[in-house]
CHARMM-style PDB file with segment names, atoms N, HN, CA, C and O in Angstrom:
ATOM      1  N   MET     1     115.100 103.503  99.401  1.00  0.00      PROA
ATOM      2  CA  MET     1     115.143 104.412  98.275  1.00  0.00      PROA
ATOM      3  C   MET     1     115.131 105.845  98.792  1.00  0.00      PROA
ATOM      4  O   MET     1     114.295 106.202  99.622  1.00  0.00      PROA
ATOM      5  N   HSD     2     116.031 106.644  98.318  1.00  0.00      PROA
ATOM      6  HN  HSD     2     116.711 106.354  97.644  1.00  0.00      PROA
ATOM      7  CA  HSD     2     116.086 108.051  98.693  1.00  0.00      PROA
ATOM      8  C   HSD     2     115.311 108.861  97.665  1.00  0.00      PROA
ATOM      9  O   HSD     2     115.605 108.810  96.470  1.00  0.00      PROA
ATOM     10  N   ILE     3     114.328 109.602  98.133  1.00  0.00      PROA
ATOM     11  HN  ILE     3     114.089 109.643  99.103  1.00  0.00      PROA
ATOM     12  CA  ILE     3     113.523 110.431  97.239  1.00  0.00      PROA
ATOM     13  C   ILE     3     114.114 111.833  97.238  1.00  0.00      PROA
ATOM     14  O   ILE     3     114.051 112.538  98.245  1.00  0.00      PROA
ATOM     15  N   ALA     4     114.690 112.240  96.105  1.00  0.00      PROA
ATOM     16  HN  ALA     4     114.741 111.667  95.287  1.00  0.00      PROA
ATOM     17  CA  ALA     4     115.389 113.517  96.024  1.00  0.00      PROA
ATOM     18  C   ALA     4     114.463 114.659  95.633  1.00  0.00      PROA
ATOM     19  O   ALA     4     114.674 115.794  96.060  1.00  0.00      PROA
ATOM     20  N   GLU     5     113.458 114.386  94.846  1.00  0.00      PROA
ATOM     21  HN  GLU     5     113.286 113.464  94.499  1.00  0.00      PROA
ATOM     22  CA  GLU     5     112.603 115.446  94.342  1.00  0.00      PROA
ATOM     23  C   GLU     5     111.138 115.070  94.529  1.00  0.00      PROA
ATOM     24  O   GLU     5     110.796 113.896  94.674  1.00  0.00      PROA
ATOM     25  N   ASP     6     110.283 116.087  94.523  1.00  0.00      PROA
ATOM     26  HN  ASP     6     110.561 117.041  94.406  1.00  0.00      PROA
ATOM     27  CA  ASP     6     108.854 115.849  94.711  1.00  0.00      PROA
ATOM     28  C   ASP     6     108.273 114.955  93.617  1.00  0.00      PROA
ATOM     29  O   ASP     6     107.428 114.107  93.903  1.00  0.00      PROA
ATOM     30  N   LYS     7     108.709 115.131  92.379  1.00  0.00      PROA
ATOM     31  HN  LYS     7     109.395 115.820  92.147  1.00  0.00      PROA
ATOM     32  CA  LYS     7     108.185 114.302  91.290  1.00  0.00      PROA
ATOM     33  C   LYS     7     108.563 112.844  91.526  1.00  0.00      PROA
ATOM     34  O   LYS     7     107.762 111.946  91.268  1.00  0.00      PROA
ATOM     35  N   ASP     8     109.764 112.605  92.010  1.00  0.00      PROA
ATOM     36  HN  ASP     8     110.415 113.335  92.220  1.00  0.00      PROA
ATOM     37  CA  ASP     8     110.170 111.236  92.337  1.00  0.00      PROA
ATOM     38  C   ASP     8     109.296 110.670  93.454  1.00  0.00      PROA
ATOM     39  O   ASP     8     108.919 109.499  93.424  1.00  0.00      PROA
ATOM     40  N   LEU     9     108.980 111.507  94.435  1.00  0.00      PROA
ATOM     41  HN  LEU     9     109.286 112.459  94.460  1.00  0.00      PROA
ATOM     42  CA  LEU     9     108.118 111.089  95.542  1.00  0.00      PROA
ATOM     43  C   LEU     9     106.741 110.694  95.014  1.00  0.00      PROA
ATOM     44  O   LEU     9     106.204 109.654  95.396  1.00  0.00      PROA
ATOM     45  N   LEU    10     106.174 111.511  94.144  1.00  0.00      PROA
ATOM     46  HN  LEU    10     106.610 112.355  93.833  1.00  0.00      PROA
ATOM     47  CA  LEU    10     104.871 111.211  93.551  1.00  0.00      PROA
ATOM     48  C   LEU    10     104.928 109.898  92.769  1.00  0.00      PROA
ATOM     49  O   LEU    10     104.070 109.033  92.943  1.00  0.00      PROA
ATOM     50  N   ASP    11     105.915 109.753  91.929  1.00  0.00      PROA
ATOM     51  HN  ASP    11     106.613 110.456  91.788  1.00  0.00      PROA
ATOM     52  CA  ASP    11     106.041 108.540  91.116  1.00  0.00      PROA
ATOM     53  C   ASP    11     106.248 107.297  91.979  1.00  0.00      PROA
ATOM     54  O   ASP    11     105.637 106.260  91.722  1.00  0.00      PROA
ATOM     55  N   ALA    12     107.093 107.390  92.987  1.00  0.00      PROA
ATOM     56  HN  ALA    12     107.589 108.233  93.196  1.00  0.00      PROA
ATOM     57  CA  ALA    12     107.367 106.242  93.862  1.00  0.00      PROA
ATOM     58  C   ALA    12     106.131 105.842  94.657  1.00  0.00      PROA
ATOM     59  O   ALA    12     105.856 104.654  94.827  1.00  0.00      PROA
ATOM     60  N   THR    13     105.393 106.819  95.140  1.00  0.00      PROA
ATOM     61  HN  THR    13     105.615 107.784  95.003  1.00  0.00      PROA
ATOM     62  CA  THR    13     104.184 106.516  95.915  1.00  0.00      PROA
ATOM     63  C   THR    13     103.121 105.895  95.022  1.00  0.00      PROA
ATOM     64  O   THR    13     102.478 104.919  95.408  1.00  0.00      PROA
ATOM     65  N   ALA    14     102.933 106.453  93.836  1.00  0.00      PROA
ATOM     66  HN  ALA    14     103.455 107.246  93.523  1.00  0.00      PROA
ATOM     67  CA  ALA    14     101.958 105.890  92.906  1.00  0.00      PROA
ATOM     68  C   ALA    14     102.325 104.449  92.554  1.00  0.00      PROA
ATOM     69  O   ALA    14     101.459 103.575  92.519  1.00  0.00      PROA
ATOM     70  N   GLN    15     103.602 104.207  92.295  1.00  0.00      PROA
ATOM     71  HN  GLN    15     104.306 104.917  92.324  1.00  0.00      PROA
ATOM     72  CA  GLN    15     104.056 102.851  91.968  1.00  0.00      PROA
ATOM     73  C   GLN    15     103.792 101.909  93.142  1.00  0.00      PROA
ATOM     74  O   GLN    15     103.345 100.779  92.944  1.00  0.00      PROA
ATOM     75  N   ARG    16     104.063 102.361  94.340  1.00  0.00      PROA
ATOM     76  HN  ARG    16     104.426 103.279  94.502  1.00  0.00      PROA
ATOM     77  CA  ARG    16     103.834 101.534  95.533  1.00  0.00      PROA
ATOM     78  C   ARG    16     102.363 101.159  95.667  1.00  0.00      PROA
ATOM     79  O   ARG    16     102.034 100.063  96.119  1.00  0.00      PROA
ATOM     80  N   LEU    17     101.469 102.087  95.267  1.00  0.00      PROA
ATOM     81  HN  LEU    17     101.737 102.978  94.900  1.00  0.00      PROA
ATOM     82  CA  LEU    17     100.032 101.842  95.346  1.00  0.00      PROA
ATOM     83  C   LEU    17      99.491 101.102  94.123  1.00  0.00      PROA
ATOM     84  O   LEU    17      98.325 100.709  94.091  1.00  0.00      PROA
ATOM     85  N   GLY    18     100.353 100.915  93.116  1.00  0.00      PROA
ATOM     86  HN  GLY    18     101.300 101.234  93.142  1.00  0.00      PROA
ATOM     87  CA  GLY    18      99.941 100.192  91.928  1.00  0.00      PROA
ATOM     88  C   GLY    18      99.073 101.001  90.976  1.00  0.00      PROA
ATOM     89  O   GLY    18      98.276 100.438  90.225  1.00  0.00      PROA
ATOM     90  N   ILE    19      99.228 102.334  91.006  1.00  0.00      PROA
ATOM     91  HN  ILE    19      99.876 102.791  91.616  1.00  0.00      PROA
ATOM     92  CA  ILE    19      98.481 103.214  90.119  1.00  0.00      PROA
ATOM     93  C   ILE    19      99.448 104.211  89.494  1.00  0.00      PROA
ATOM     94  O   ILE    19     100.613 104.280  89.887  1.00  0.00      PROA
ATOM     95  N   ASN    20      98.967 104.984  88.519  1.00  0.00      PROA
ATOM     96  HN  ASN    20      98.021 104.928  88.200  1.00  0.00      PROA
ATOM     97  CA  ASN    20      99.845 106.001  87.945  1.00  0.00      PROA
ATOM     98  C   ASN    20      99.710 107.312  88.715  1.00  0.00      PROA
ATOM     99  O   ASN    20      98.799 107.474  89.527  1.00  0.00      PROA
ATOM    100  N   ALA    21     100.607 108.226  88.458  1.00  0.00      PROA
ATOM    101  HN  ALA    21     101.347 108.095  87.799  1.00  0.00      PROA
ATOM    102  CA  ALA    21     100.646 109.487  89.202  1.00  0.00      PROA
ATOM    103  C   ALA    21      99.360 110.285  89.034  1.00  0.00      PROA
ATOM    104  O   ALA    21      98.870 110.880  89.993  1.00  0.00      PROA
ATOM    105  N   GLU    22      98.811 110.304  87.828  1.00  0.00      PROA
ATOM    106  HN  GLU    22      99.209 109.821  87.048  1.00  0.00      PROA
ATOM    107  CA  GLU    22      97.581 111.068  87.606  1.00  0.00      PROA
ATOM    108  C   GLU    22      96.420 110.494  88.417  1.00  0.00      PROA
ATOM    109  O   GLU    22      95.627 111.248  88.982  1.00  0.00      PROA
ATOM    110  N   ALA    23      96.317 109.169  88.477  1.00  0.00      PROA
ATOM    111  HN  ALA    23      96.961 108.558  88.019  1.00  0.00      PROA
ATOM    112  CA  ALA    23      95.254 108.538  89.273  1.00  0.00      PROA
ATOM    113  C   ALA    23      95.424 108.876  90.755  1.00  0.00      PROA
ATOM    114  O   ALA    23      94.437 109.112  91.452  1.00  0.00      PROA
ATOM    115  N   LEU    24      96.652 108.901  91.231  1.00  0.00      PROA
ATOM    116  HN  LEU    24      97.454 108.710  90.664  1.00  0.00      PROA
ATOM    117  CA  LEU    24      96.908 109.263  92.628  1.00  0.00      PROA
ATOM    118  C   LEU    24      96.477 110.708  92.894  1.00  0.00      PROA
ATOM    119  O   LEU    24      95.866 110.996  93.923  1.00  0.00      PROA
ATOM    120  N   LEU    25      96.790 111.596  91.983  1.00  0.00      PROA
ATOM    121  HN  LEU    25      97.286 111.362  91.147  1.00  0.00      PROA
ATOM    122  CA  LEU    25      96.385 112.994  92.148  1.00  0.00      PROA
ATOM    123  C   LEU    25      94.869 113.151  92.071  1.00  0.00      PROA
ATOM    124  O   LEU    25      94.299 113.985  92.774  1.00  0.00      PROA
ATOM    125  N   ARG    26      94.213 112.361  91.227  1.00  0.00      PROA
ATOM    126  HN  ARG    26      94.676 111.684  90.655  1.00  0.00      PROA
ATOM    127  CA  ARG    26      92.740 112.416  91.179  1.00  0.00      PROA
ATOM    128  C   ARG    26      92.149 111.979  92.508  1.00  0.00      PROA
ATOM    129  O   ARG    26      91.162 112.557  92.964  1.00  0.00      PROA
ATOM    130  N   ARG    27      92.736 110.967  93.138  1.00  0.00      PROA
ATOM    131  HN  ARG    27      93.537 110.498  92.768  1.00  0.00      PROA
ATOM    132  CA  ARG    27      92.271 110.547  94.471  1.00  0.00      PROA
ATOM    133  C   ARG    27      92.433 111.674  95.484  1.00  0.00      PROA
ATOM    134  O   ARG    27      91.539 111.937  96.289  1.00  0.00      PROA
ATOM    135  N   TYR    28      93.583 112.331  95.432  1.00  0.00      PROA
ATOM    136  HN  TYR    28      94.309 112.118  94.778  1.00  0.00      PROA
ATOM    137  CA  TYR    28      93.880 113.381  96.405  1.00  0.00      PROA
ATOM    138  C   TYR    28      92.987 114.599  96.198  1.00  0.00      PROA
ATOM    139  O   TYR    28      92.418 115.120  97.157  1.00  0.00      PROA
ATOM    140  N   TYR    29      92.861 115.054  94.963  1.00  0.00      PROA
ATOM    141  HN  TYR    29      93.323 114.631  94.184  1.00  0.00      PROA
ATOM    142  CA  TYR    29      92.112 116.281  94.674  1.00  0.00      PROA
ATOM    143  C   TYR    29      90.631 116.038  94.433  1.00  0.00      PROA
ATOM    144  O   TYR    29      89.827 116.959  94.578  1.00  0.00      PROA
ATOM    145  N   GLY    30      90.254 114.822  94.069  1.00  0.00      PROA
ATOM    146  HN  GLY    30      90.907 114.074  93.951  1.00  0.00      PROA
ATOM    147  CA  GLY    30      88.855 114.517  93.826  1.00  0.00      PROA
ATOM    148  C   GLY    30      88.325 115.066  92.514  1.00  0.00      PROA
ATOM    149  O   GLY    30      87.116 115.075  92.287  1.00  0.00      PROA
ATOM    150  N   SER    31      89.213 115.520  91.653  1.00  0.00      PROA
ATOM    151  HN  SER    31      90.196 115.513  91.837  1.00  0.00      PROA
ATOM    152  CA  SER    31      88.793 116.136  90.401  1.00  0.00      PROA
ATOM    153  C   SER    31      89.847 115.875  89.330  1.00  0.00      PROA
ATOM    154  O   SER    31      91.030 116.142  89.540  1.00  0.00      PROA
ATOM    155  N   PRO    32      89.414 115.350  88.177  1.00  0.00      PROA
ATOM    156  CA  PRO    32      90.382 115.143  87.095  1.00  0.00      PROA
ATOM    157  C   PRO    32      91.040 116.452  86.649  1.00  0.00      PROA
ATOM    158  O   PRO    32      92.233 116.473  86.345  1.00  0.00      PROA
ATOM    159  N   GLU    33      90.278 117.527  86.609  1.00  0.00      PROA
ATOM    160  HN  GLU    33      89.309 117.510  86.856  1.00  0.00      PROA
ATOM    161  CA  GLU    33      90.826 118.815  86.187  1.00  0.00      PROA
ATOM    162  C   GLU    33      91.883 119.317  87.172  1.00  0.00      PROA
ATOM    163  O   GLU    33      92.945 119.780  86.755  1.00  0.00      PROA
ATOM    164  N   ASP    34      91.601 119.228  88.471  1.00  0.00      PROA
ATOM    165  HN  ASP    34      90.739 118.852  88.809  1.00  0.00      PROA
ATOM    166  CA  ASP    34      92.583 119.655  89.468  1.00  0.00      PROA
ATOM    167  C   ASP    34      93.835 118.784  89.418  1.00  0.00      PROA
ATOM    168  O   ASP    34      94.952 119.277  89.578  1.00  0.00      PROA
ATOM    169  N   ALA    35      93.638 117.491  89.195  1.00  0.00      PROA
ATOM    170  HN  ALA    35      92.730 117.091  89.065  1.00  0.00      PROA
ATOM    171  CA  ALA    35      94.788 116.583  89.075  1.00  0.00      PROA
ATOM    172  C   ALA    35      95.650 116.961  87.872  1.00  0.00      PROA
ATOM    173  O   ALA    35      96.877 116.977  87.965  1.00  0.00      PROA
ATOM    174  N   ARG    36      95.008 117.265  86.746  1.00  0.00      PROA
ATOM    175  HN  ARG    36      94.011 117.252  86.670  1.00  0.00      PROA
ATOM    176  CA  ARG    36      95.739 117.654  85.547  1.00  0.00      PROA
ATOM    177  C   ARG    36      96.514 118.949  85.776  1.00  0.00      PROA
ATOM    178  O   ARG    36      97.672 119.063  85.375  1.00  0.00      PROA
ATOM    179  N   LEU    37      95.873 119.924  86.423  1.00  0.00      PROA
ATOM    180  HN  LEU    37      94.932 119.831  86.749  1.00  0.00      PROA
ATOM    181  CA  LEU    37      96.548 121.197  86.711  1.00  0.00      PROA
ATOM    182  C   LEU    37      97.750 120.988  87.628  1.00  0.00      PROA
ATOM    183  O   LEU    37      98.793 121.615  87.444  1.00  0.00      PROA
ATOM    184  N   GLU    38      97.603 120.116  88.606  1.00  0.00      PROA
ATOM    185  HN  GLU    38      96.755 119.607  88.757  1.00  0.00      PROA
ATOM    186  CA  GLU    38      98.719 119.844  89.520  1.00  0.00      PROA
ATOM    187  C   GLU    38      99.856 119.144  88.780  1.00  0.00      PROA
ATOM    188  O   GLU    38     101.025 119.451  89.014  1.00  0.00      PROA
ATOM    189  N   LEU    39      99.529 118.214  87.896  1.00  0.00      PROA
ATOM    190  HN  LEU    39      98.580 117.965  87.706  1.00  0.00      PROA
ATOM    191  CA  LEU    39     100.576 117.554  87.101  1.00  0.00      PROA
ATOM    192  C   LEU    39     101.329 118.568  86.248  1.00  0.00      PROA
ATOM    193  O   LEU    39     102.553 118.497  86.129  1.00  0.00      PROA
ATOM    194  N   GLU    40     100.606 119.503  85.661  1.00  0.00      PROA
ATOM    195  HN  GLU    40      99.613 119.560  85.758  1.00  0.00      PROA
ATOM    196  CA  GLU    40     101.263 120.552  84.873  1.00  0.00      PROA
ATOM    197  C   GLU    40     102.190 121.392  85.744  1.00  0.00      PROA
ATOM    198  O   GLU    40     103.299 121.738  85.336  1.00  0.00      PROA
ATOM    199  N   GLU    41     101.725 121.715  86.945  1.00  0.00      PROA
ATOM    200  HN  GLU    41     100.825 121.434  87.277  1.00  0.00      PROA
ATOM    201  CA  GLU    41     102.547 122.500  87.876  1.00  0.00      PROA
ATOM    202  C   GLU    41     103.800 121.730  88.289  1.00  0.00      PROA
ATOM    203  O   GLU    41     104.888 122.302  88.364  1.00  0.00      PROA
ATOM    204  N   ILE    42     103.647 120.445  88.552  1.00  0.00      PROA
ATOM    205  HN  ILE    42     102.764 119.981  88.491  1.00  0.00      PROA
ATOM    206  CA  ILE    42     104.789 119.607  88.924  1.00  0.00      PROA
ATOM    207  C   ILE    42     105.784 119.531  87.777  1.00  0.00      PROA
ATOM    208  O   ILE    42     106.994 119.631  87.983  1.00  0.00      PROA
ATOM    209  N   ASP    43     105.263 119.352  86.563  1.00  0.00      PROA
ATOM    210  HN  ASP    43     104.280 119.271  86.395  1.00  0.00      PROA
ATOM    211  CA  ASP    43     106.155 119.297  85.397  1.00  0.00      PROA
ATOM    212  C   ASP    43     106.906 120.610  85.210  1.00  0.00      PROA
ATOM    213  O   ASP    43     108.076 120.613  84.826  1.00  0.00      PROA
ATOM    214  N   ARG    44     106.229 121.729  85.485  1.00  0.00      PROA
ATOM    215  HN  ARG    44     105.279 121.727  85.797  1.00  0.00      PROA
ATOM    216  CA  ARG    44     106.846 123.034  85.292  1.00  0.00      PROA
ATOM    217  C   ARG    44     107.840 123.381  86.393  1.00  0.00      PROA
ATOM    218  O   ARG    44     108.919 123.902  86.113  1.00  0.00      PROA
ATOM    219  N   THR    45     107.482 123.094  87.646  1.00  0.00      PROA
ATOM    220  HN  THR    45     106.605 122.671  87.873  1.00  0.00      PROA
ATOM    221  CA  THR    45     108.309 123.538  88.775  1.00  0.00      PROA
ATOM    222  C   THR    45     109.080 122.416  89.465  1.00  0.00      PROA
ATOM    223  O   THR    45     110.084 122.667  90.132  1.00  0.00      PROA
ATOM    224  N   GLY    46     108.604 121.165  89.302  1.00  0.00      PROA
ATOM    225  HN  GLY    46     107.788 120.961  88.761  1.00  0.00      PROA
ATOM    226  CA  GLY    46     109.222 120.044  90.008  1.00  0.00      PROA
ATOM    227  C   GLY    46     108.811 119.965  91.465  1.00  0.00      PROA
ATOM    228  O   GLY    46     109.375 119.181  92.228  1.00  0.00      PROA
ATOM    229  N   ARG    47     107.823 120.780  91.865  1.00  0.00      PROA
ATOM    230  HN  ARG    47     107.366 121.417  91.245  1.00  0.00      PROA
ATOM    231  CA  ARG    47     107.407 120.844  93.276  1.00  0.00      PROA
ATOM    232  C   ARG    47     105.951 120.449  93.447  1.00  0.00      PROA
ATOM    233  O   ARG    47     105.107 120.757  92.605  1.00  0.00      PROA
ATOM    234  N   LEU    48     105.669 119.766  94.544  1.00  0.00      PROA
ATOM    235  HN  LEU    48     106.355 119.516  95.227  1.00  0.00      PROA
ATOM    236  CA  LEU    48     104.302 119.448  94.952  1.00  0.00      PROA
ATOM    237  C   LEU    48     103.837 120.471  95.981  1.00  0.00      PROA
ATOM    238  O   LEU    48     104.648 121.140  96.620  1.00  0.00      PROA
ATOM    239  N   GLN    49     102.529 120.580  96.131  1.00  0.00      PROA
ATOM    240  HN  GLN    49     101.869 120.036  95.613  1.00  0.00      PROA
ATOM    241  CA  GLN    49     102.009 121.368  97.241  1.00  0.00      PROA
ATOM    242  C   GLN    49     102.503 120.713  98.534  1.00  0.00      PROA
ATOM    243  O   GLN    49     102.607 119.489  98.618  1.00  0.00      PROA
ATOM    244  N   ALA    50     102.804 121.532  99.531  1.00  0.00      PROA
ATOM    245  HN  ALA    50     102.720 122.526  99.464  1.00  0.00      PROA
ATOM    246  CA  ALA    50     103.381 121.020 100.785  1.00  0.00      PROA
ATOM    247  C   ALA    50     102.489 119.973 101.442  1.00  0.00      PROA
ATOM    248  O   ALA    50     102.992 118.967 101.940  1.00  0.00      PROA
ATOM    249  N   SER    51     101.182 120.190 101.453  1.00  0.00      PROA
ATOM    250  HN  SER    51     100.773 121.008 101.049  1.00  0.00      PROA
ATOM    251  CA  SER    51     100.277 119.241 102.110  1.00  0.00      PROA
ATOM    252  C   SER    51     100.272 117.895 101.385  1.00  0.00      PROA
ATOM    253  O   SER    51     100.216 116.847 102.028  1.00  0.00      PROA
ATOM    254  N   LEU    52     100.329 117.915 100.067  1.00  0.00      PROA
ATOM    255  HN  LEU    52     100.375 118.767  99.544  1.00  0.00      PROA
ATOM    256  CA  LEU    52     100.376 116.669  99.300  1.00  0.00      PROA
ATOM    257  C   LEU    52     101.708 115.963  99.523  1.00  0.00      PROA
ATOM    258  O   LEU    52     101.735 114.744  99.694  1.00  0.00      PROA
ATOM    259  N   ALA    53     102.796 116.696  99.524  1.00  0.00      PROA
ATOM    260  HN  ALA    53     102.773 117.687  99.386  1.00  0.00      PROA
ATOM    261  CA  ALA    53     104.109 116.094  99.763  1.00  0.00      PROA
ATOM    262  C   ALA    53     104.154 115.414 101.136  1.00  0.00      PROA
ATOM    263  O   ALA    53     104.703 114.320 101.266  1.00  0.00      PROA
ATOM    264  N   ARG    54     103.581 116.055 102.155  1.00  0.00      PROA
ATOM    265  HN  ARG    54     103.136 116.944 102.049  1.00  0.00      PROA
ATOM    266  CA  ARG    54     103.534 115.439 103.491  1.00  0.00      PROA
ATOM    267  C   ARG    54     102.753 114.134 103.460  1.00  0.00      PROA
ATOM    268  O   ARG    54     103.195 113.133 104.022  1.00  0.00      PROA
ATOM    269  N   LEU    55     101.603 114.138 102.812  1.00  0.00      PROA
ATOM    270  HN  LEU    55     101.244 114.951 102.355  1.00  0.00      PROA
ATOM    271  CA  LEU    55     100.780 112.940 102.726  1.00  0.00      PROA
ATOM    272  C   LEU    55     101.508 111.815 101.995  1.00  0.00      PROA
ATOM    273  O   LEU    55     101.463 110.661 102.422  1.00  0.00      PROA
ATOM    274  N   LEU    56     102.171 112.151 100.904  1.00  0.00      PROA
ATOM    275  HN  LEU    56     102.208 113.089 100.558  1.00  0.00      PROA
ATOM    276  CA  LEU    56     102.905 111.130 100.151  1.00  0.00      PROA
ATOM    277  C   LEU    56     104.060 110.561 100.964  1.00  0.00      PROA
ATOM    278  O   LEU    56     104.340 109.365 100.889  1.00  0.00      PROA
ATOM    279  N   ARG    57     104.729 111.403 101.736  1.00  0.00      PROA
ATOM    280  HN  ARG    57     104.501 112.375 101.797  1.00  0.00      PROA
ATOM    281  CA  ARG    57     105.812 110.901 102.595  1.00  0.00      PROA
ATOM    282  C   ARG    57     105.265 109.955 103.654  1.00  0.00      PROA
ATOM    283  O   ARG    57     105.886 108.938 103.963  1.00  0.00      PROA
ATOM    284  N   LEU    58     104.104 110.288 104.211  1.00  0.00      PROA
ATOM    285  HN  LEU    58     103.599 111.115 103.961  1.00  0.00      PROA
ATOM    286  CA  LEU    58     103.478 109.392 105.191  1.00  0.00      PROA
ATOM    287  C   LEU    58     103.126 108.060 104.549  1.00  0.00      PROA
ATOM    288  O   LEU    58     103.382 107.004 105.127  1.00  0.00      PROA
ATOM    289  N   GLU    59     102.547 108.102 103.368  1.00  0.00      PROA
ATOM    290  HN  GLU    59     102.339 108.960 102.899  1.00  0.00      PROA
ATOM    291  CA  GLU    59     102.184 106.877 102.652  1.00  0.00      PROA
ATOM    292  C   GLU    59     103.421 106.055 102.329  1.00  0.00      PROA
ATOM    293  O   GLU    59     103.414 104.833 102.477  1.00  0.00      PROA
ATOM    294  N   ARG    60     104.467 106.713 101.896  1.00  0.00      PROA
ATOM    295  HN  ARG    60     104.472 107.705 101.776  1.00  0.00      PROA
ATOM    296  CA  ARG    60     105.716 106.023 101.554  1.00  0.00      PROA
ATOM    297  C   ARG    60     106.307 105.335 102.774  1.00  0.00      PROA
ATOM    298  O   ARG    60     106.860 104.241 102.664  1.00  0.00      PROA
ATOM    299  N   ASP    61     106.195 105.970 103.938  1.00  0.00      PROA
ATOM    300  HN  ASP    61     105.746 106.859 104.027  1.00  0.00      PROA
ATOM    301  CA  ASP    61     106.832 105.448 105.140  1.00  0.00      PROA
ATOM    302  C   ASP    61     106.028 104.368 105.854  1.00  0.00      PROA
ATOM    303  O   ASP    61     106.521 103.750 106.797  1.00  0.00      PROA
ATOM    304  N   VAL    62     104.790 104.136 105.411  1.00  0.00      PROA
ATOM    305  HN  VAL    62     104.389 104.638 104.644  1.00  0.00      PROA
ATOM    306  CA  VAL    62     103.986 103.082 106.018  1.00  0.00      PROA
ATOM    307  C   VAL    62     104.485 101.748 105.494  1.00  0.00      PROA
ATOM    308  O   VAL    62     104.534 101.518 104.286  1.00  0.00      PROA
ATOM    309  N   SER    63     104.850 100.888 106.403  1.00  0.00      PROA
ATOM    310  HN  SER    63     104.811 101.076 107.385  1.00  0.00      PROA
ATOM    311  CA  SER    63     105.348  99.572 105.969  1.00  0.00      PROA
ATOM    312  C   SER    63     104.163  98.703 105.546  1.00  0.00      PROA
ATOM    313  O   SER    63     103.056  98.888 106.051  1.00  0.00      PROA
ATOM    314  N   PRO    64     104.377  97.765 104.633  1.00  0.00      PROA
ATOM    315  CA  PRO    64     103.278  96.885 104.196  1.00  0.00      PROA
ATOM    316  C   PRO    64     102.642  96.123 105.353  1.00  0.00      PROA
ATOM    317  O   PRO    64     101.434  95.891 105.335  1.00  0.00      PROA
ATOM    318  N   THR    65     103.416  95.731 106.353  1.00  0.00      PROA
ATOM    319  HN  THR    65     104.398  95.920 106.367  1.00  0.00      PROA
ATOM    320  CA  THR    65     102.844  95.000 107.480  1.00  0.00      PROA
ATOM    321  C   THR    65     102.017  95.927 108.362  1.00  0.00      PROA
ATOM    322  O   THR    65     101.020  95.492 108.937  1.00  0.00      PROA
ATOM    323  N   ALA    66     102.405  97.188 108.483  1.00  0.00      PROA
ATOM    324  HN  ALA    66     103.215  97.541 108.016  1.00  0.00      PROA
ATOM    325  CA  ALA    66     101.618  98.132 109.277  1.00  0.00      PROA
ATOM    326  C   ALA    66     100.315  98.465 108.579  1.00  0.00      PROA
ATOM    327  O   ALA    66      99.327  98.782 109.241  1.00  0.00      PROA
ATOM    328  N   ALA    67     100.291  98.401 107.256  1.00  0.00      PROA
ATOM    329  HN  ALA    67     101.094  98.143 106.718  1.00  0.00      PROA
ATOM    330  CA  ALA    67      99.102  98.742 106.503  1.00  0.00      PROA
ATOM    331  C   ALA    67      98.127  97.560 106.399  1.00  0.00      PROA
ATOM    332  O   ALA    67      96.961  97.754 106.056  1.00  0.00      PROA
ATOM    333  N   ALA    68      98.592  96.343 106.690  1.00  0.00      PROA
ATOM    334  HN  ALA    68      99.540  96.185 106.969  1.00  0.00      PROA
ATOM    335  CA  ALA    68      97.749  95.168 106.571  1.00  0.00      PROA
ATOM    336  C   ALA    68      96.721  95.129 107.698  1.00  0.00      PROA
ATOM    337  O   ALA    68      97.030  95.503 108.829  1.00  0.00      PROA
ATOM    338  N   PRO    69      95.497  94.676 107.399  1.00  0.00      PROA
ATOM    339  CA  PRO    69      94.474  94.568 108.451  1.00  0.00      PROA
ATOM    340  C   PRO    69      94.885  93.532 109.486  1.00  0.00      PROA
ATOM    341  O   PRO    69      95.562  92.551 109.177  1.00  0.00      PROA
ATOM    342  N   ALA    70      94.471  93.766 110.694  1.00  0.00      PROA
ATOM    343  HN  ALA    70      93.921  94.563 110.946  1.00  0.00      PROA
ATOM    344  CA  ALA    70      94.819  92.856 111.805  1.00  0.00      PROA
ATOM    345  C   ALA    70      93.963  91.620 111.812  1.00  0.00      PROA
ATOM    346  OT1 ALA    70      94.128  90.759 112.676  1.00  0.00      PROA
TER     347      ALA     70
END
């Protein structure tokens, strides 16, 4: 799957983890309010913070077998 935009990256990563985008942002920010503000920013600009985008790309690129315990 080619991820063209940050919002697509967020949605794809959340789906891969079996949660919604807001829950993923709450995990990342540790605060429901910060997660809500970030969702509003994403909706307005279509962009994620660079550090979050990097983390989501890393999560997306981890294969299920690499993530499984040994």
